[in-house]
mmCIF file of the C-alpha atoms, coordinates in Angstrom:
data_MODEL
# 
_entry.id   MODEL 
# 
loop_
_atom_site.group_PDB 
_atom_site.id 
_atom_site.type_symbol 
_atom_site.label_atom_id 
_atom_site.label_alt_id 
_atom_site.label_comp_id 
_atom_site.label_asym_id 
_atom_site.label_entity_id 
_atom_site.label_seq_id 
_atom_site.pdbx_PDB_ins_code 
_atom_site.Cartn_x 
_atom_site.Cartn_y 
_atom_site.Cartn_z 
_atom_site.occupancy 
_atom_site.B_iso_or_equiv 
_atom_site.pdbx_formal_charge 
_atom_site.auth_seq_id 
_atom_site.auth_comp_id 
_atom_site.auth_asym_id 
_atom_site.auth_atom_id 
_atom_site.pdbx_PDB_model_num 
ATOM 1   C CA . UNK A 1 1   ? -128.048 -19.626 -88.080  1.00 0.00 ? 1   UNK A CA 1 
ATOM 2   C CA . UNK A 1 2   ? -124.258 -19.594 -87.998  1.00 0.00 ? 2   UNK A CA 1 
ATOM 3   C CA . UNK A 1 3   ? -122.558 -18.347 -84.875  1.00 0.00 ? 3   UNK A CA 1 
ATOM 4   C CA . UNK A 1 4   ? -119.339 -16.382 -84.759  1.00 0.00 ? 4   UNK A CA 1 
ATOM 5   C CA . UNK A 1 5   ? -116.350 -17.830 -82.957  1.00 0.00 ? 5   UNK A CA 1 
ATOM 6   C CA . UNK A 1 6   ? -115.761 -16.130 -79.624  1.00 0.00 ? 6   UNK A CA 1 
ATOM 7   C CA . UNK A 1 7   ? -112.126 -15.535 -80.506  1.00 0.00 ? 7   UNK A CA 1 
ATOM 8   C CA . UNK A 1 8   ? -110.810 -15.260 -84.050  1.00 0.00 ? 8   UNK A CA 1 
ATOM 9   C CA . UNK A 1 9   ? -107.287 -14.063 -84.729  1.00 0.00 ? 9   UNK A CA 1 
ATOM 10  C CA . UNK A 1 10  ? -105.587 -13.425 -88.065  1.00 0.00 ? 10  UNK A CA 1 
ATOM 11  C CA . UNK A 1 11  ? -102.179 -11.939 -88.793  1.00 0.00 ? 11  UNK A CA 1 
ATOM 12  C CA . UNK A 1 12  ? -100.937 -10.008 -91.817  1.00 0.00 ? 12  UNK A CA 1 
ATOM 13  C CA . UNK A 1 13  ? -97.805  -12.193 -91.857  1.00 0.00 ? 13  UNK A CA 1 
ATOM 14  C CA . UNK A 1 14  ? -100.124 -14.888 -93.263  1.00 0.00 ? 14  UNK A CA 1 
ATOM 15  C CA . UNK A 1 15  ? -102.863 -12.957 -95.120  1.00 0.00 ? 15  UNK A CA 1 
ATOM 16  C CA . UNK A 1 16  ? -105.826 -14.680 -96.739  1.00 0.00 ? 16  UNK A CA 1 
ATOM 17  C CA . UNK A 1 17  ? -105.018 -12.796 -99.935  1.00 0.00 ? 17  UNK A CA 1 
ATOM 18  C CA . UNK A 1 18  ? -102.092 -10.808 -101.394 1.00 0.00 ? 18  UNK A CA 1 
ATOM 19  C CA . UNK A 1 19  ? -103.021 -8.253  -104.083 1.00 0.00 ? 19  UNK A CA 1 
ATOM 20  C CA . UNK A 1 20  ? -100.063 -6.644  -105.858 1.00 0.00 ? 20  UNK A CA 1 
ATOM 21  C CA . UNK A 1 21  ? -100.634 -3.217  -107.407 1.00 0.00 ? 21  UNK A CA 1 
ATOM 22  C CA . UNK A 1 22  ? -99.350  -2.353  -110.871 1.00 0.00 ? 22  UNK A CA 1 
ATOM 23  C CA . UNK A 1 23  ? -95.720  -1.652  -110.038 1.00 0.00 ? 23  UNK A CA 1 
ATOM 24  C CA . UNK A 1 24  ? -95.634  0.005   -106.611 1.00 0.00 ? 24  UNK A CA 1 
ATOM 25  C CA . UNK A 1 25  ? -96.968  -1.698  -103.512 1.00 0.00 ? 25  UNK A CA 1 
ATOM 26  C CA . UNK A 1 26  ? -99.618  -4.200  -102.551 1.00 0.00 ? 26  UNK A CA 1 
ATOM 27  C CA . UNK A 1 27  ? -102.590 -4.905  -100.325 1.00 0.00 ? 27  UNK A CA 1 
ATOM 28  C CA . UNK A 1 28  ? -102.789 -7.845  -97.950  1.00 0.00 ? 28  UNK A CA 1 
ATOM 29  C CA . UNK A 1 29  ? -106.254 -8.954  -96.895  1.00 0.00 ? 29  UNK A CA 1 
ATOM 30  C CA . UNK A 1 30  ? -107.569 -10.916 -93.928  1.00 0.00 ? 30  UNK A CA 1 
ATOM 31  C CA . UNK A 1 31  ? -111.136 -12.067 -93.426  1.00 0.00 ? 31  UNK A CA 1 
ATOM 32  C CA . UNK A 1 32  ? -112.099 -11.971 -89.767  1.00 0.00 ? 32  UNK A CA 1 
ATOM 33  C CA . UNK A 1 33  ? -115.496 -12.044 -88.048  1.00 0.00 ? 33  UNK A CA 1 
ATOM 34  C CA . UNK A 1 34  ? -117.197 -11.927 -91.428  1.00 0.00 ? 34  UNK A CA 1 
ATOM 35  C CA . UNK A 1 35  ? -115.397 -8.693  -92.362  1.00 0.00 ? 35  UNK A CA 1 
ATOM 36  C CA . UNK A 1 36  ? -112.555 -7.856  -94.706  1.00 0.00 ? 36  UNK A CA 1 
ATOM 37  C CA . UNK A 1 37  ? -109.604 -5.900  -93.306  1.00 0.00 ? 37  UNK A CA 1 
ATOM 38  C CA . UNK A 1 38  ? -106.863 -4.658  -95.602  1.00 0.00 ? 38  UNK A CA 1 
ATOM 39  C CA . UNK A 1 39  ? -103.301 -3.545  -95.053  1.00 0.00 ? 39  UNK A CA 1 
ATOM 40  C CA . UNK A 1 40  ? -102.046 -1.369  -97.887  1.00 0.00 ? 40  UNK A CA 1 
ATOM 41  C CA . UNK A 1 41  ? -98.370  -0.755  -98.527  1.00 0.00 ? 41  UNK A CA 1 
ATOM 42  C CA . UNK A 1 42  ? -98.130  2.181   -100.934 1.00 0.00 ? 42  UNK A CA 1 
ATOM 43  C CA . UNK A 1 43  ? -94.523  2.590   -102.064 1.00 0.00 ? 43  UNK A CA 1 
ATOM 44  C CA . UNK A 1 44  ? -92.918  5.963   -102.856 1.00 0.00 ? 44  UNK A CA 1 
ATOM 45  C CA . UNK A 1 45  ? -94.204  7.174   -106.227 1.00 0.00 ? 45  UNK A CA 1 
ATOM 46  C CA . UNK A 1 46  ? -97.469  5.193   -105.905 1.00 0.00 ? 46  UNK A CA 1 
ATOM 47  C CA . UNK A 1 47  ? -100.581 6.848   -107.286 1.00 0.00 ? 47  UNK A CA 1 
ATOM 48  C CA . UNK A 1 48  ? -104.022 5.239   -107.470 1.00 0.00 ? 48  UNK A CA 1 
ATOM 49  C CA . UNK A 1 49  ? -104.596 6.442   -111.044 1.00 0.00 ? 49  UNK A CA 1 
ATOM 50  C CA . UNK A 1 50  ? -101.332 4.808   -112.207 1.00 0.00 ? 50  UNK A CA 1 
ATOM 51  C CA . UNK A 1 51  ? -101.060 1.735   -109.977 1.00 0.00 ? 51  UNK A CA 1 
ATOM 52  C CA . UNK A 1 52  ? -104.627 0.619   -109.173 1.00 0.00 ? 52  UNK A CA 1 
ATOM 53  C CA . UNK A 1 53  ? -106.795 2.159   -111.921 1.00 0.00 ? 53  UNK A CA 1 
ATOM 54  C CA . UNK A 1 54  ? -105.628 -0.489  -114.449 1.00 0.00 ? 54  UNK A CA 1 
ATOM 55  C CA . UNK A 1 55  ? -106.888 -3.153  -112.027 1.00 0.00 ? 55  UNK A CA 1 
ATOM 56  C CA . UNK A 1 56  ? -110.122 -1.405  -110.996 1.00 0.00 ? 56  UNK A CA 1 
ATOM 57  C CA . UNK A 1 57  ? -111.088 -0.225  -114.470 1.00 0.00 ? 57  UNK A CA 1 
ATOM 58  C CA . UNK A 1 58  ? -112.698 2.984   -113.160 1.00 0.00 ? 58  UNK A CA 1 
ATOM 59  C CA . UNK A 1 59  ? -111.550 6.597   -113.571 1.00 0.00 ? 59  UNK A CA 1 
ATOM 60  C CA . UNK A 1 60  ? -111.401 7.164   -109.787 1.00 0.00 ? 60  UNK A CA 1 
ATOM 61  C CA . UNK A 1 61  ? -111.391 4.866   -106.764 1.00 0.00 ? 61  UNK A CA 1 
ATOM 62  C CA . UNK A 1 62  ? -115.002 3.874   -106.123 1.00 0.00 ? 62  UNK A CA 1 
ATOM 63  C CA . UNK A 1 63  ? -114.316 2.195   -102.768 1.00 0.00 ? 63  UNK A CA 1 
ATOM 64  C CA . UNK A 1 64  ? -115.241 3.811   -99.455  1.00 0.00 ? 64  UNK A CA 1 
ATOM 65  C CA . UNK A 1 65  ? -112.376 3.655   -96.952  1.00 0.00 ? 65  UNK A CA 1 
ATOM 66  C CA . UNK A 1 66  ? -112.278 3.769   -93.173  1.00 0.00 ? 66  UNK A CA 1 
ATOM 67  C CA . UNK A 1 67  ? -108.667 3.512   -92.144  1.00 0.00 ? 67  UNK A CA 1 
ATOM 68  C CA . UNK A 1 68  ? -105.704 4.174   -89.916  1.00 0.00 ? 68  UNK A CA 1 
ATOM 69  C CA . UNK A 1 69  ? -102.242 5.255   -91.095  1.00 0.00 ? 69  UNK A CA 1 
ATOM 70  C CA . UNK A 1 70  ? -99.349  3.381   -89.491  1.00 0.00 ? 70  UNK A CA 1 
ATOM 71  C CA . UNK A 1 71  ? -96.512  5.159   -91.321  1.00 0.00 ? 71  UNK A CA 1 
ATOM 72  C CA . UNK A 1 72  ? -95.807  7.412   -94.281  1.00 0.00 ? 72  UNK A CA 1 
ATOM 73  C CA . UNK A 1 73  ? -98.006  10.081  -95.845  1.00 0.00 ? 73  UNK A CA 1 
ATOM 74  C CA . UNK A 1 74  ? -100.615 10.230  -98.580  1.00 0.00 ? 74  UNK A CA 1 
ATOM 75  C CA . UNK A 1 75  ? -102.466 13.020  -100.370 1.00 0.00 ? 75  UNK A CA 1 
ATOM 76  C CA . UNK A 1 76  ? -106.096 12.478  -101.362 1.00 0.00 ? 76  UNK A CA 1 
ATOM 77  C CA . UNK A 1 77  ? -107.856 14.224  -104.271 1.00 0.00 ? 77  UNK A CA 1 
ATOM 78  C CA . UNK A 1 78  ? -111.660 14.020  -104.145 1.00 0.00 ? 78  UNK A CA 1 
ATOM 79  C CA . UNK A 1 79  ? -113.854 14.350  -107.228 1.00 0.00 ? 79  UNK A CA 1 
ATOM 80  C CA . UNK A 1 80  ? -115.573 17.364  -105.602 1.00 0.00 ? 80  UNK A CA 1 
ATOM 81  C CA . UNK A 1 81  ? -112.274 19.277  -105.698 1.00 0.00 ? 81  UNK A CA 1 
ATOM 82  C CA . UNK A 1 82  ? -111.310 18.890  -102.044 1.00 0.00 ? 82  UNK A CA 1 
ATOM 83  C CA . UNK A 1 83  ? -107.850 17.661  -101.106 1.00 0.00 ? 83  UNK A CA 1 
ATOM 84  C CA . UNK A 1 84  ? -106.382 16.374  -97.881  1.00 0.00 ? 84  UNK A CA 1 
ATOM 85  C CA . UNK A 1 85  ? -103.321 14.703  -96.403  1.00 0.00 ? 85  UNK A CA 1 
ATOM 86  C CA . UNK A 1 86  ? -103.127 11.768  -94.044  1.00 0.00 ? 86  UNK A CA 1 
ATOM 87  C CA . UNK A 1 87  ? -100.164 10.565  -92.012  1.00 0.00 ? 87  UNK A CA 1 
ATOM 88  C CA . UNK A 1 88  ? -99.087  8.475   -89.017  1.00 0.00 ? 88  UNK A CA 1 
ATOM 89  C CA . UNK A 1 89  ? -101.771 8.160   -86.361  1.00 0.00 ? 89  UNK A CA 1 
ATOM 90  C CA . UNK A 1 90  ? -104.536 9.598   -88.549  1.00 0.00 ? 90  UNK A CA 1 
ATOM 91  C CA . UNK A 1 91  ? -107.908 7.859   -88.702  1.00 0.00 ? 91  UNK A CA 1 
ATOM 92  C CA . UNK A 1 92  ? -109.665 8.688   -91.962  1.00 0.00 ? 92  UNK A CA 1 
ATOM 93  C CA . UNK A 1 93  ? -112.879 8.173   -93.905  1.00 0.00 ? 93  UNK A CA 1 
ATOM 94  C CA . UNK A 1 94  ? -112.925 8.571   -97.682  1.00 0.00 ? 94  UNK A CA 1 
ATOM 95  C CA . UNK A 1 95  ? -116.032 8.540   -99.837  1.00 0.00 ? 95  UNK A CA 1 
ATOM 96  C CA . UNK A 1 96  ? -115.952 6.889   -103.269 1.00 0.00 ? 96  UNK A CA 1 
ATOM 97  C CA . UNK A 1 97  ? -114.668 9.116   -106.077 1.00 0.00 ? 97  UNK A CA 1 
ATOM 98  C CA . UNK A 1 98  ? -111.053 9.924   -105.270 1.00 0.00 ? 98  UNK A CA 1 
ATOM 99  C CA . UNK A 1 99  ? -107.454 9.595   -106.411 1.00 0.00 ? 99  UNK A CA 1 
ATOM 100 C CA . UNK A 1 100 ? -104.476 9.455   -104.043 1.00 0.00 ? 100 UNK A CA 1 
ATOM 101 C CA . UNK A 1 101 ? -100.702 9.468   -104.063 1.00 0.00 ? 101 UNK A CA 1 
ATOM 102 C CA . UNK A 1 102 ? -97.903  8.636   -101.659 1.00 0.00 ? 102 UNK A CA 1 
ATOM 103 C CA . UNK A 1 103 ? -95.911  11.646  -100.484 1.00 0.00 ? 103 UNK A CA 1 
ATOM 104 C CA . UNK A 1 104 ? -92.178  11.594  -99.776  1.00 0.00 ? 104 UNK A CA 1 
ATOM 105 C CA . UNK A 1 105 ? -89.680  8.761   -99.894  1.00 0.00 ? 105 UNK A CA 1 
ATOM 106 C CA . UNK A 1 106 ? -91.257  6.476   -97.252  1.00 0.00 ? 106 UNK A CA 1 
ATOM 107 C CA . UNK A 1 107 ? -93.994  3.915   -98.024  1.00 0.00 ? 107 UNK A CA 1 
ATOM 108 C CA . UNK A 1 108 ? -97.418  4.794   -96.674  1.00 0.00 ? 108 UNK A CA 1 
ATOM 109 C CA . UNK A 1 109 ? -98.735  1.829   -94.675  1.00 0.00 ? 109 UNK A CA 1 
ATOM 110 C CA . UNK A 1 110 ? -102.395 1.879   -93.672  1.00 0.00 ? 110 UNK A CA 1 
ATOM 111 C CA . UNK A 1 111 ? -105.063 -0.439  -92.309  1.00 0.00 ? 111 UNK A CA 1 
ATOM 112 C CA . UNK A 1 112 ? -108.478 -0.279  -93.966  1.00 0.00 ? 112 UNK A CA 1 
ATOM 113 C CA . UNK A 1 113 ? -111.716 -1.391  -92.306  1.00 0.00 ? 113 UNK A CA 1 
ATOM 114 C CA . UNK A 1 114 ? -114.032 -0.002  -95.017  1.00 0.00 ? 114 UNK A CA 1 
ATOM 115 C CA . UNK A 1 115 ? -115.300 -1.658  -98.180  1.00 0.00 ? 115 UNK A CA 1 
ATOM 116 C CA . UNK A 1 116 ? -111.986 -3.356  -98.862  1.00 0.00 ? 116 UNK A CA 1 
ATOM 117 C CA . UNK A 1 117 ? -113.409 -6.593  -100.265 1.00 0.00 ? 117 UNK A CA 1 
ATOM 118 C CA . UNK A 1 118 ? -113.017 -5.634  -103.928 1.00 0.00 ? 118 UNK A CA 1 
ATOM 119 C CA . UNK A 1 119 ? -110.179 -3.113  -103.630 1.00 0.00 ? 119 UNK A CA 1 
ATOM 120 C CA . UNK A 1 120 ? -107.391 -3.819  -106.142 1.00 0.00 ? 120 UNK A CA 1 
ATOM 121 C CA . UNK A 1 121 ? -108.898 -7.241  -106.812 1.00 0.00 ? 121 UNK A CA 1 
ATOM 122 C CA . UNK A 1 122 ? -108.306 -8.676  -110.245 1.00 0.00 ? 122 UNK A CA 1 
ATOM 123 C CA . UNK A 1 123 ? -111.361 -10.270 -111.849 1.00 0.00 ? 123 UNK A CA 1 
# 
């Protein structure tokens, strides 16, 4: 049985993976303690259906997210018709089946501790 290191530190200045979106923004990924943590930078004008859908190949985002917004704002559109906004300091949980877009002229920067392993990953 493998044991986990007592201290494991990663930094987004040297991510394990860099995943550019189609045109606007990117996700950096670190693998730590057997988990995947993502940092998304969603530039002004970014929309999941325009900038990640071509990579994912699904009509809506099918990844569950558990995250924290560092800066900027985003609007979420769920497939059940509900909508919501997230911004600096917000902790959020999103179920699969949503679209999203950056609001305003500032990038939305968020950390994601959910199912980020396959998010915006080209196969």
